[in-house]
C-alpha positions in Angstrom: 22.9 4.7 1.8 20.4 5.8 -0.9 22.5 8.8 -2.0 25.6 6.6 -2.1 23.9 4.0 -4.3 22.5 6.7 -6.7 26.0 8.2 -7.0 27.6 4.8 -7.5 25.3 3.8 -10.3 25.5 7.0 -12.4 27.7 7.2 -15.4 29.4 10.6 -16.0 29.0 10.6 -19.7 25.4 11.8 -19.5 24.1 14.9 -17.7 21.8 13.4 -15.0 20.1 15.7 -12.5 19.5 14.3 -9.0 17.0 15.7 -6.5 17.3 14.0 -3.0 16.3 14.4 0.6 18.8 12.6 2.7 18.5 8.8 2.6 14.8 8.8 2.1 14.0 9.6 -1.5 15.8 10.5 -4.8 14.4 11.7 -8.1 16.9 11.3 -11.0 16.3 12.8 -14.4 17.8 11.0 -17.4 20.3 8.8 -15.5 22.6 6.3 -17.2 23.0 3.6 -14.6 26.2 1.6 -14.6 24.3 -1.7 -14.7 25.3 -3.9 -17.5 22.6 -5.3 -19.9 21.4 -8.8 -18.9 22.9 -8.3 -15.5 20.4 -9.4 -12.8 20.3 -7.0 -9.9 18.5 -6.8 -6.6 17.6 -3.3 -5.7 17.2 -2.5 -1.9 14.7 0.3 -2.9 11.4 0.8 -4.5 12.2 2.2 -8.0 9.6 3.8 -10.2 10.6 4.5 -13.8 8.5 6.9 -15.9 9.5 6.7 -19.6 9.2 10.1 -21.3 10.8 9.3 -24.6 12.2 6.3 -26.6 11.9 2.7 -25.5 13.5 0.1 -23.3 13.2 -3.6 -22.5 13.6 -4.8 -18.9 12.9 -7.9 -16.9 11.5 -8.4 -13.4 12.2 -12.0 -12.4 11.9 -14.0 -15.5 9.3 -11.9 -17.3 10.2 -9.3 -19.9 8.5 -5.9 -20.4 8.7 -3.4 -23.2 8.7 0.2 -22.0 7.6 3.1 -24.2 6.8 6.8 -23.8 4.1 7.3 -21.2 4.8 3.9 -19.5 5.4 3.5 -15.8 7.6 0.6 -14.5 7.8 -0.2 -10.8 10.3 -2.5 -9.1 9.9 -3.4 -5.4 12.7 -4.0 -2.9 14.2 -7.5 -3.3 12.8 -8.2 -6.7 15.3 -9.3 -9.4 15.4 -6.7 -12.1 17.4 -6.7 -15.3 18.1 -4.2 -18.1 18.0 -5.8 -21.5 18.3 -2.8 -23.8 17.7 0.9 -24.2 17.0 2.9 -27.4 19.5 5.7 -28.2 16.8 8.4 -27.5 15.6 6.9 -24.2 14.7 9.5 -21.6 13.2 8.7 -18.2 12.7 9.9 -14.6 13.6 7.5 -11.9 12.1 7.7 -8.4 14.0 5.8 -5.7 12.4 5.4 -2.3 13.6 3.6 0.8 11.5 1.2 2.8 11.2 3.7 5.7 9.8 6.3 3.2 7.3 3.9 1.5 6.1 2.5 4.8 5.4 6.0 6.1 3.0 6.5 3.1 0.5 3.8 4.4 -0.8 3.3 0.9 -1.5 -0.4 1.5 -4.3 0.5 3.8 -6.4 1.4 0.8 -5.0 -0.6 -2.1 -3.1 -3.8 -2.1 -0.4 -2.1 -4.1 2.3 -4.7 -3.4 0.3 -7.6 -5.0 -0.8 -5.4 -7.9 2.7 -4.2 -8.7 4.1 -7.8 -8.3 1.7 -9.1 -10.9 1.8 -6.1 -13.2 4.9 -4.0 -12.7 4.5 -2.1 -16.0 1.6 -0.1 -17.3 1.2 2.2 -20.3 -0.6 5.1 -18.8 -3.7 7.0 -20.1 -3.3 10.6 -21.0 -4.9 11.7 -17.7 -2.6 9.4 -15.7 0.5 10.7 -17.5 -0.5 14.2 -16.7 -0.9 13.2 -13.0 2.6 11.6 -13.0 4.2 14.7 -14.7 2.4 17.0 -12.2 3.6 15.0 -9.3 7.2 14.9 -10.6 7.2 18.6 -11.2 5.9 19.3 -7.6 8.4 16.8 -6.1 11.3 18.5 -7.9 10.2 21.9 -6.7 9.6 20.7 -3.1 13.0 19.0 -2.8 14.8 22.1 -4.3 13.7 24.3 -1.4 16.3 23.1 1.0 15.7 25.8 3.6 12.1 24.5 4.1 12.2 22.3 7.3 9.0 20.6 6.4 9.9 19.5 2.8 10.2 15.8 3.7 6.7 15.7 5.3 5.3 17.7 2.4 6.8 15.2 0.0 5.4 12.3 2.0 1.9 13.7 1.7 2.2 14.4 -2.0 3.6 11.0 -2.7 0.9 9.3 -0.7 -1.8 11.2 -2.6 -0.1 10.4 -5.9 0.1 6.6 -5.2 -3.4 6.5 -3.9 -4.6 7.9 -7.2 -2.3 5.8 -9.2 -3.4 2.7 -7.3 -6.9 3.1 -8.6 -5.6 3.1 -12.2 -3.3 0.1 -11.6 -6.1 -1.8 -9.8 -8.5 -1.2 -12.7 -5.9 -2.4 -15.2 -4.3 -5.2 -13.2 -5.9 -8.0 -15.1 -5.8 -8.0 -18.9 -9.1 -8.7 -20.6 -9.6 -11.5 -23.1 -7.0 -13.8 -21.7 -7.4 -17.5 -22.6 -7.7 -20.1 -19.9 -4.2 -21.3 -20.7 -2.7 -17.8 -20.3 -4.6 -17.2 -17.0 -3.3 -20.5 -15.6 0.2 -19.8 -16.7 0.1 -16.4 -15.2 -1.2 -17.8 -11.9 1.5 -20.5 -11.9 4.3 -17.9 -12.5 3.0 -15.7 -9.8 3.0 -18.6 -7.4 6.6 -19.4 -8.4 7.6 -15.8 -7.8 6.3 -15.9 -4.3 7.5 -19.4 -3.3 10.6 -20.4 -5.3 12.8 -19.9 -2.3 11.0 -22.6 -0.3 9.4 -24.8 -3.0 11.2 -26.2 -6.0 9.0 -29.2 -6.6 6.3 -29.0 -9.3 3.8 -31.0 -7.1 3.5 -28.2 -4.6 2.4 -25.7 -7.3 0.0 -28.2 -9.0 -1.6 -29.0 -5.6 -1.9 -25.2 -4.8 -3.7 -24.7 -8.1 -5.9 -27.9 -7.7 -4.4 -29.4 -10.9 -2.1 -32.3 -11.8 1.6 -31.8 -12.4 1.2 -33.3 -15.9 -1.6 -30.8 -16.8 0.4 -27.8 -15.4 3.4 -28.9 -17.5 1.4 -29.2 -20.7 -0.4 -25.8 -20.2 2.6 -23.8 -19.2 4.8 -25.2 -22.0 2.1 -24.5 -24.6 1.4 -21.0 -23.3 5.0 -19.8 -22.6 7.3 -22.0 -24.6 9.1 -22.9 -21.4 8.3 -25.9 -19.2 7.0 -25.5 -15.6 10.2 -26.8 -14.1 12.3 -24.4 -16.3 10.3 -21.5 -14.8 11.1 -22.7 -11.3 14.7 -23.3 -12.0 15.0 -19.9 -13.8 13.7 -18.0 -10.7 16.0 -19.9 -8.3 19.1 -19.4 -10.5 18.2 -15.7 -11.3 18.1 -15.0 -7.6 21.4 -16.8 -7.0 23.0 -15.0 -10.0 21.8 -11.6 -8.7 23.2 -12.3 -5.3 26.5 -13.5 -6.7 26.9 -10.4 -8.9 25.5 -7.6 -6.8 26.2 -8.6 -3.2 29.2 -9.7 -1.1 27.3 -12.5 0.6 29.1 -15.8 0.8 28.0 -18.7 -1.3 27.0 -20.5 1.8 24.8 -17.5 2.8 23.2 -17.5 -0.6 22.5 -21.2 -0.4 20.9 -20.7 3.0 18.8 -17.8 1.7 17.5 -20.0 -1.1 16.6 -22.8 1.4 19.0 -25.4 0.1 19.8 -28.2 2.6 23.5 -27.8 2.1 26.2 -25.9 0.2 27.0 -29.0 -1.8 23.4 -29.4 -2.9 23.2 -25.8 -4.0 26.4 -26.1 -5.9 25.2 -29.1 -7.8 21.8 -27.5 -8.6 23.4 -24.3 -9.8 26.0 -26.1 -11.9 23.3 -28.3 -13.5 21.1 -25.4 -14.5 23.7 -22.7 -15.3 26.5 -25.0 -16.5 29.1 -23.6 -14.2 29.7 -23.7 -10.4 28.7 -20.7 -8.2 32.4 -20.2 -7.3 33.5 -20.2 -10.9 30.6 -18.0 -11.9 31.5 -15.3 -9.2 35.2 -15.5 -10.1 34.4 -15.1 -13.8 32.1 -12.1 -13.2 34.6 -10.4 -10.9 37.4 -10.8 -13.5 
């Protein structure tokens, strides 16, 4: 499946080099993925993007991130990611890993990587961390290239585990930006709660109660800090997920409504139409055409 997805999302007009071991892990140099800008997409894999040159802007959920040379961007399976734009000189290495491969690393036993990456998917690396990334990528390419070695997958697992354990320390140390205002911290906490709970909770009171604050106060703080109201953040996450599923899966609209915990297909249709301005059926038909 992994190899098929990598092949499907590569455009032939650029010379990409792919290193893969079966359906476990792929390393792709300078790909040009056939994913349209501002096209929300759910990846079934963990994807790490190391920017070597140029710049890019991407989104995870409703948050935007600007990549630059020396930056590392990680998207986890099921997260909604979106390409906004790439510079003409953008060059990067993509590392795609299946769930079975990442689970075999057992990195979470030492660092809570999942929560760290969810809250800070992008980091501009120090010189030492960049050297570690480039050393790992070079060794990974060399290991994958020796196809006659029957132990290359296990070697790659050990290398990747060591790499992410080392990287986890860096991400942990840099997971919380210094000097944030109280408003910014509360807004970040609110958005992280929404990211984890929007499928089951779409009422503002739930988030206010979880944070020990009033809905009115949350609304005021989030609007002042982000320029978007608290309810707009909730609605954005729900509809982004729906849009990503309508565009990048063949799931029925009824299945999507069930996945997002709507009480009925009709309720989901009305909610989507109110926020997006078009029904789910019309939206899917428009995108397919």
